[in-house]
C-alpha positions as CSV (number, residue, x, y, z in Angstrom):
1,N,-104.1,75.9,33.0
2,G,-106.1,78.0,35.5
3,G,-109.4,76.1,35.0
4,V,-111.0,73.7,37.3
5,L,-111.3,70.2,35.8
6,S,-115.0,69.4,36.3
7,E,-115.4,66.3,34.3
8,A,-112.8,63.9,33.1
9,H,-112.0,60.3,32.3
10,F,-108.8,58.7,33.4
11,V,-107.0,55.5,32.3
12,Y,-104.1,54.3,34.3
13,G,-103.8,57.8,35.9
14,Q,-103.7,59.7,32.6
15,L,-106.4,61.9,31.1
16,D,-108.1,59.8,28.4
17,G,-111.4,60.8,26.8
18,C,-113.6,63.9,27.0
19,C,-112.9,66.6,29.6
20,R,-114.6,69.8,30.7
21,Y,-112.8,72.7,32.4
22,V,-114.6,75.7,34.0
23,Y,-112.7,78.9,34.4
24,P,-113.1,81.8,36.9
25,D,-114.3,84.1,34.0
26,D,-117.1,81.6,33.2
27,R,-115.5,80.2,30.0
28,V,-116.1,76.5,29.6
29,L,-113.6,74.5,27.6
30,F,-114.3,71.0,26.1
31,C,-111.5,68.9,24.7
32,K,-110.5,65.3,24.2
33,Y,-107.4,63.8,25.7
34,S,-105.4,60.7,24.7
35,K,-102.7,59.7,27.2
36,D,-102.6,63.1,28.8
37,E,-102.3,65.0,25.5
38,V,-105.0,67.1,23.9
39,E,-106.3,65.4,20.7
40,G,-108.0,67.3,17.9
41,L,-110.0,70.5,18.1
42,V,-110.9,72.3,21.3
43,Y,-114.4,73.8,21.9
44,T,-114.8,76.9,24.1
45,V,-118.1,78.6,25.1
46,S,-117.7,82.1,26.6
47,P,-120.0,83.8,29.1
48,T,-121.6,85.6,26.1
49,K,-122.3,82.2,24.5
50,T,-119.8,82.8,21.7
51,V,-118.7,79.4,20.5
52,Y,-115.1,78.8,19.3
53,V,-113.9,75.7,17.6
54,G,-110.2,75.4,16.7
55,E,-106.7,75.4,17.8
56,T,-105.7,76.9,21.2
57,C,-102.6,77.9,23.2
58,N,-102.9,78.4,26.9
59,T,-106.7,77.8,26.7
60,R,-107.2,80.8,24.3
61,A,-108.1,80.8,20.6
62,D,-104.7,80.7,18.8
63,G,-104.1,79.4,15.3
64,M,-106.9,78.4,12.8
65,G,-110.5,78.3,14.1
66,S,-114.0,79.5,13.8
67,S,-116.0,81.7,16.2
68,Y,-119.8,81.8,16.1
69,Y,-121.8,84.7,17.6
70,L,-125.4,85.0,18.9
71,D,-126.3,87.7,16.3
72,G,-125.8,85.1,13.5
73,T,-122.4,86.2,12.4
74,W,-119.3,84.0,12.3
75,Y,-115.6,84.2,11.5
76,E,-113.3,81.6,10.1
77,G,-109.6,82.1,10.0
78,E,-106.6,83.0,12.2
79,F,-106.7,83.8,15.9
80,A,-104.0,85.0,18.3
81,N,-104.1,85.2,22.1
82,G,-107.9,84.7,22.2
83,K,-108.8,87.3,19.5
84,I,-109.4,87.4,15.7
85,D,-105.9,88.2,14.3
86,G,-104.9,87.5,10.8
87,Y,-106.3,86.3,7.5
88,G,-109.9,85.0,7.4
89,T,-113.5,85.5,6.4
90,Y,-116.2,87.2,8.4
91,Y,-119.8,86.2,7.5
92,F,-122.7,88.4,8.3
93,E,-126.3,87.4,9.2
94,N,-127.6,88.7,5.9
95,G,-125.5,86.3,3.9
96,T,-122.7,88.7,2.9
97,W,-119.1,88.2,3.7
98,T,-115.7,90.0,3.9
99,K,-112.4,88.2,3.3
100,G,-109.1,89.7,4.2
101,T,-106.9,90.5,7.2
102,F,-108.5,91.3,10.6
103,K,-107.3,92.7,13.9
104,G,-109.9,92.2,16.5
105,E,-113.3,92.7,15.0
106,K,-111.9,95.3,12.5
107,V,-110.9,94.7,8.9
108,V,-107.3,95.8,8.3
109,S,-107.3,95.0,4.5
110,V,-110.0,93.6,2.3
111,E,-109.2,90.9,-0.4
112,A,-112.8,90.3,-1.4
113,R,-116.3,91.2,-0.4
114,S,-119.7,89.9,-1.4
115,D,-122.6,92.2,-2.2
């Protein structure tokens, strides 16, 4: 997967338990294995300290998840290839939110918005 397995637990030669991978771009991925298969959600911390919790594909955010940012904002919804992509809700540090379809950090269409 391109990362260096820095911490792991093995049972009978298979990954079993919590693991930590460190990538050349300084991302750190935390996950739990059971008999060499990823089990449950994956947690990723980026070099900018953004935290992602959710489904992944090829170690990138892909599927349903949540991303939390240092400025106090967060997004819950769909991701593709490591980026916000699809239906979700973006929450702002002042308590307001926007629900709709997103592509990257931009709103493509708004379904609802708080004041």
